[in-house]
N, C-alpha and C positions, 0 to 999 in steps of 0.2 A: 413652661415659661415660653413667650413668644420669641422668635427669632428675628433677627434684623434683617433689613434689605440688602441685597448685594451692594446697591449704591451706597448705603450707609456705611457698610464695612470699608468700601473704598476711600471714603472721606474720613474714616477713623484715625485719630492721631495716635501713633505708637500703640499703647496698650488700651485704649479708652473703651473700646468695645468689650473686652473681657473683663475690665473694672466694672463697667456698668451693669453687666451680667452678674458678676460675683456679688454686687451689692443689692442683686434682686430688682433691678431697673431695666427697662427695656431700652434697646439701642435704638435712638431717634436722631434724625438729623439736628434739631435744635439742642440736643444733649451733647452730641459730638462737636456741634460749633462751639457751645459754651466752653467745653473743656479745652478745645484747641485755642479759644480766645484767651482763657486763663493761663495757659502756657505760654502764650505769647506775650502776655501783658500781665506779669504777676502784680498783685495788689490792685487790681483793677476795680474801678466802681461799676455799678450797673449800666450807666451810659456807655462807658468804654467797652463793655462786653457787647452790648446791643450793636454798637457800631461795628466791633470786629466781626460779630456773627453775621451781619447783613452784607459786609464786604466778602466774607468767605462764601456765603451761600445764598444770597439774595434776601428775599422777604421774609421777616420773622416778627411777630408782634412783640411789643413791650412786654405784655403779659406773659407770653410763653418764656420769654428769658427769665422773668421774675420767677415763674413757676419752677423753671429747670434749676435756677440758682438754690431756690428753697429745698428741692428734692436732693440735689446734690450735697447740700450742707447736711440735710437729715440723715443721708447715706454714709457720710462721713467721708466722701470723696473730695469736698471742698470744705476750707476753713473760712469763716466770716470774721473779719475784725471790724471794729468800730471805734477808731481813733476819735478822741473828745473833738467836736465841732466838725468833723468830716463826714462825708456819706460813708456808708458801709463799704468795705472793700472785701474782695474775695481773692483767694488763692488756692493753688492746687498742692502746696506743700503742707501735708497733713502727717499725723502719726508722730511727730516728734515735738519736743518742747522747745520752741523758739519764740523769740520775741520781735519787737519792730522799733525802727528808728524813723521818725516822721519829721518832715521839714515843716516848720511853722509858717513858712511863706508860701510855698508852692504845693506842699502836700506830698512830695516824692516820699516813698516809703521802702525801706529796706530791711531784709531780715538780719536779725542778730542771734546767733546761737546762745543757748542757755549757758551760764557760767558754770553750773554743776553737771548739767547733762541729764538728770533724771526729774521726773515729775513729783511734785511741783518743786522748781528749783529755788524757790523762797520759802523760808518757814516762818509763818506768823507767831508771835508771841502767844496768841491763844487761838484755838480752833472752834470754840463754843459748840463743840460736839459734831461738827461737820467732817465727813470723810473727805479730804482734800485730794484732788486729781490733777489740778492745774493751776498755775499762777500766770497771769497775763501781765506783762510789763511793756509800756511804751515809752520809748526814750524820746525826748523832743529837743529839737535844735534847728540849724540851719544846714542845708545841704551844701555841697561845695559851690554849686552854680548861683545859690543865693546868698553866699557869705559876702559880705562887703569886700572890696578890693582894698588890699593895704595900701596906703600912700607910699610913694618912693621915699626912701630914708633921706634925712636932711643933707647928709654928706653929697649925695648923689644930685640933689637939686641944686646946691651950691656950685658944684662942678660945672653943670650945665649954664649957670648964670654967669661964671667966668668966662665961658667960651664964647659967649655972645656979645 
């Protein structure tokens, strides 16, 4: 298996280089950059990853980032989620059964642990012979920043009117 360069090792976030090797992947600058970007920006879309990698290490092609994302997903080091109506998003939280909450307005995404804790955490009424290993749930709503601000209570407004 090819070894990584010393420069690539110095740029490796935490345990990225050994994780890449354990997955049978070479340690390369773009792979390290994508993993670092996803650690800094959970649930990032590809454009966010590209921007973060370019800030970190300079020039990298769009196609290289897409290729790295595909390789990392295939190797099980990155999870791809596809909320309806949104671009695909990527995260490094893999190996557990968790779900997501997505803001309908801004697209902000947060992790939600599975209520049961083991895979799959939802049990369908019929499996149709499938060997189930995962249930994907997306909760939708408005994040705290996008929720409408509540109007002041009527009593407070009346008190202010009396003072003027």
